[in-house]
C-alpha positions in Angstrom: 0.0 0.0 0.0 1.4 3.4 -0.9 1.9 5.8 2.0 1.6 9.5 1.3 2.7 10.7 4.8 5.8 9.9 6.7 5.3 8.3 10.2 6.8 11.5 11.7 4.1 13.6 10.0 1.4 11.4 11.7 2.7 11.8 15.2 0.9 13.9 17.8 3.0 16.8 19.2 3.6 15.0 22.5 4.5 11.5 21.3 3.8 8.6 19.0 0.7 7.0 17.8 0.8 3.5 19.4 -1.3 2.0 16.6 1.4 2.8 13.9 4.6 0.9 13.4 7.9 2.6 12.4 6.7 2.5 8.7 3.4 4.2 9.5 1.4 1.0 9.1 -1.5 0.0 11.3 -0.8 -2.5 14.1 -2.4 -3.8 17.2 -0.6 -2.6 20.3 1.1 -5.3 22.3 -0.2 -4.9 25.9 1.3 -8.2 27.1 3.8 -6.6 29.4 1.3 -4.2 31.0 -0.1 -5.2 34.4 -3.6 -6.3 35.0 -5.5 -3.4 36.5 -9.1 -2.5 37.3 -10.2 0.0 34.7 -13.3 2.1 34.4 -14.5 4.5 31.7 -17.6 6.7 31.4 -18.7 8.1 28.0 -21.6 10.4 27.2 -23.4 11.6 24.1 -26.8 13.0 23.2 -29.6 12.7 20.8 -31.0 16.2 20.1 -34.7 16.0 19.1 -38.0 17.9 19.2 -39.7 18.4 22.5 -42.7 16.4 21.1 -40.4 13.4 20.6 -39.2 13.6 24.2 -42.9 13.7 25.4 -43.6 10.6 23.2 -40.5 8.9 24.8 -41.7 9.7 28.3 -45.2 8.5 27.5 -44.0 5.3 25.7 -46.1 6.5 22.8 -43.7 5.9 19.9 -44.7 3.5 17.1 -41.8 1.1 17.7 -42.5 0.4 21.4 -40.3 0.7 24.4 -37.5 2.7 22.7 -35.4 3.4 25.8 -35.2 -0.3 26.8 -34.3 -1.4 23.3 -31.6 1.3 23.0 -30.2 0.4 26.5 -29.8 -3.3 25.5 -28.4 -2.3 22.1 -25.8 -0.1 23.8 -24.8 -2.8 26.3 -24.5 -5.4 23.5 -22.4 -3.0 21.5 -20.0 -2.4 24.4 -19.5 -6.1 24.7 -18.7 -6.5 21.0 -16.4 -3.5 20.5 -13.4 -5.5 19.4 -15.5 -7.0 16.6 -16.4 -3.5 15.4 -13.2 -1.5 15.9 -10.4 -3.4 14.1 -7.4 -2.7 16.4 -9.2 -2.9 19.8 -8.3 -5.7 22.1 -11.1 -8.1 23.0 -11.5 -7.7 26.7 -13.8 -9.2 29.3 -16.1 -6.6 30.7 -17.0 -6.9 34.4 -19.8 -4.4 34.2 -21.6 -2.2 31.7 -24.2 0.3 32.7 -26.1 2.4 30.2 -28.7 5.0 31.2 -30.6 7.9 29.9 -31.5 11.4 31.1 -34.4 13.1 29.3 -34.0 16.8 28.9 -36.4 19.3 27.2 -34.8 18.8 23.7 -32.4 15.9 24.1 -31.7 12.5 25.5 -28.4 12.3 27.3 -26.9 8.8 27.0 -24.2 7.6 29.5 -22.3 4.4 29.4 -20.0 3.2 32.2 -17.8 0.2 31.6 -15.4 -1.7 33.9 -12.9 -4.5 33.5 -9.8 -6.0 35.1 -7.4 -6.0 32.1 -4.1 -4.8 30.6 -5.9 -2.1 28.5 -8.6 0.4 29.0 -12.3 0.3 28.4 -13.0 3.8 26.9 -13.7 2.4 23.4 -16.3 0.1 24.9 -18.0 3.0 26.7 -17.9 5.1 23.5 -19.3 2.3 21.4 -22.1 1.7 23.9 -23.1 5.4 23.7 -22.8 5.5 19.9 -25.0 2.4 19.3 -27.6 3.5 21.9 -27.8 6.9 20.2 -28.1 5.2 16.8 -30.8 2.9 18.1 -32.8 5.9 19.6 -32.4 7.7 16.2 -33.6 4.6 14.3 -36.6 4.1 16.5 -37.7 7.8 16.6 -37.0 8.8 13.0 -40.6 8.2 11.9 -41.8 11.0 14.1 -38.8 13.4 14.1 -36.8 14.4 11.0 -34.8 17.0 12.9 -32.8 14.7 15.2 -29.1 14.7 15.4 -26.5 12.8 17.4 -23.8 14.9 19.0 -21.1 15.3 21.7 -20.0 11.6 22.0 -17.0 11.7 24.2 -15.1 10.1 27.1 -16.1 11.9 30.3 -13.9 10.0 32.7 -11.5 7.1 32.8 -9.5 5.6 35.6 -7.3 2.6 36.6 -6.3 1.2 39.9 
């Protein structure tokens, strides 16, 4: 495969991309020498939608049924399958996944907390849980709201002990 940028051109200002080898090619990071640690991550995102959509969600009045429960299960399943979706993620055993929603006036805030005891972190699992839960909400509400948008998916917190 032809490379158009040198590896040095791809490096962040403070260090190296761990997913690139010396030739700038993608690689899975070797975490074998890292210690097993308890790790936790929390990610958040939101589905911005019309106030009428939020009322329908609260009242369980959407055509596709219990939208929040379906989105919650979809997000949990996605977090568990992150390594199948993101090519260079390590498959890790999750100890816990918690996905919840907060309904605001014009948005649903989605939060996903993930935990493991492993050699690598769980922020990708938390982000994947949020993203798929938001996509599921979008899919299940799109018949009644053409103005929706997904935004602000990000890691809020991560820790290791």
